[in-house]
N, C-alpha and C positions, 0 to 999 in steps of 0.2 A: 280387214286382213288380207296379207300376203298368201304366196303360195306355202312360205314353211309354215305357217303358222295353221294350216287345214287340217282338219280332224282327220288325219291319215288313216284309220279302220278302217272309216266309210270309205274316204275317196280309193281306197286300195280295194274296196269290195264293188266300189262302183264300174273302175277301170276294168277290173276281173271279170264282171259280167257283161262289159260292153267289147270287151277288147276283139272278138269278132262278131260277138252281134249287131254290133252299127252299123257293119257292113248290110245286113238283110233291115234293118230295126223299121224305118218306114217302110217296108213295101208291109211285113208282117202285121204292125200295129193298126194299121189304121183302118182292118174290121173290127178291131176291139176298142182303140180309142176313142169315143163318142164324144161328140159334141165341140172337138178342138175347133172345127171352121165357122161355128157358129159364134164359140169366144169369139173369133177374130174379127169376125163382119160385126162382132156389138163394142168395139174399143171403140171408134166414133173418134180417132183421135182428130187434134183440134189440129189445123196447118200451121206445119212447120214444129210440130210438138215432139217431145222424147216419150220413148217409148222403152221402158227395161222386161225382161222375161228374166226367170230365175226359175232356172231347170232349164236351160236351153236345150238339152241332148243336143240334137245330130243338127239343130237347126232348121229343120223342115219348116217348123209352126213361125217363126221370124222369120222366114223367106219370104213364106206365102203374106205375111203381114205387112213385109216393108216394099212387095210388090202393091200390095194394096192400098197404104199410103207412101204416096209415091212419094209426098215431099216432110216427109216425118224421119226423125234419126233415130236406129233402135242399137240396145244394147244389150247383150246376153250375159248371162252367168251360170256355170256348172260348176259341177264341183272335178267331173269327172277329164282329165286329158285326153284320153281316146274318143269319147264323145266332141270335145271340142275341135280334135284333131279333124273330123268328120263335118261340123259343121265348119270349121271355116274353110272347107274345100268346096262347099256347097254353096258360101256365101260368094266367094271368087268368081265361083262356076256362072251364078246368076251374075253375076257382076256389081253387085251390091255391097264392094269393101267399102265403098265412100261413103257409106251409109249406117254397116253396122258395124259394132265395134263389139268383139267376146273378150271373157277376161275368165279366170281360174279362179273359183271362191267357194265361201259357204255359205248356202241361202238362208242360215239362221245368223249367221252372223257378219257382215260385211259393211264395206264402207266405200261409196258410190265415188267420191270423189278421189279416193286416193286410187279405188280403180278406172273410173272412167274419166275424174276429171268435171263431174256432175252429180249436185248433191238432190234433185229433186225430180222427178217424172211424171210425164201428165197422165201417160199410164202404167200400170206394171200390173202384168201376167202371170199367172202360173197354171202350165196344164199340164196336170197326169205327173208332177211332180210330189206335191202332199203326201201319199201316199208313198212315200219310199224314203223322206228323210225324216231322222229322227229327231225327236225336237221340234217338227213341224211347225208346234204350233207359235217357236220362235219366229215362224220365216215369216208367219201372216203379222206378227208385230212388227218386223222387218219390213218388209215389204209394205208397211203403212206406212214405214215412218218415213220412207224414201219418197212418197208422194208429195206432189207439191199443192197448195191452195187449191182447189176444186179439181184435183184428180181423181183418178178412182184404179183401183183393184179390183182384177178380173179372175176368178177361181175356177178349171173346169177338175173336175176330177170322179173319179167311182163312187158310186152311192154307194146304199145298201141293198141295193134289186129288189126294194122293197115289192116292188109288182109284180115279180117276178117267178117262177115255181120254184120251191127246192132243191129239186135238184141240180136244176142252172146255178144257185147261189152257190150249191156245194162245189159245183166244179169248177166255177171261175176264181172261188175264192184258192181253190187245191193245186191251179192251175197259176195266178198272180203269184205264191207261196215261193214257185222257183224260183221265179226273180227278183224276192224279197220285200214283193209288194202288199202294203195291206190298206185296203177301204178305209178311210179315219171313219169311221161311227158319229163321233164328234162334230164333226166336220160344218156342221148348221150352227152349231150353238157355238163353237169358237167365235167363228166368223160373225154374228150375232151377237155375241159379246165385246168382239175388238171392236164394232162399231157405235156401240153403246158407249164405250172409252172413250173414242174421239170422236164422238158429236159428231158421225158420222150416214149417213141413208143407207140403207141394205134390201137389197133386192133378191131373191132366192128361187131358185125353180128346179123342180126333176127331168128329171129327163130321159125317154124313153123306158116308164114305168121303173122308175129308180136307177138304171143300170147307172147313168151318171148324176152327177150333180151339178148345177153351174151355181157360183154366186158372184154378187159385184158388188162391193163397195164404196158412196162415193164423199171423198175427203171432204171437207166444208171450206169455203171458198175463205 
């Protein structure tokens, strides 16, 4: 999908939300976007592998992953031009521009060959983005379609806080709404359904008493 074909309303919304927040995003989010580093540690990227992050934001995760897997190539997609500006600066600052490539696109409908010149990836990961994407279920399908045989999709996002007090859940949900974030109650069911549809394996775990959910879908060889 080209930049001109992006869903303009959502792209403009994300640029508006992050035009100023992107400068303090990583400092503030580290306190409540839990489980991201566990996801990165579990990627287990094969030697010389390719990795795609959908909703790469400020580049925080893709930079950490690129440091951890120094012989892999990384690709990032985001709908916000504002976030991509920050991400590209971070990647250049870390000296990773030769291994990390970013593009602007819609995670629910994208053409990796047109954007990156590559059709399939060994790993695809999505960190706290599904809770912000309208029609997020399409992102899961698109991510699986972009996996190479034997590859895996890794997802971490807000859970339903099922093991936490009701007052905490209410406060968190109220805070998240200010940033157009909606925890996806059906996330586990959608990941499970998609894994069965594609004949893939599925592993799911709850983190921090349900504060976050982490799912991994492994594609068939």
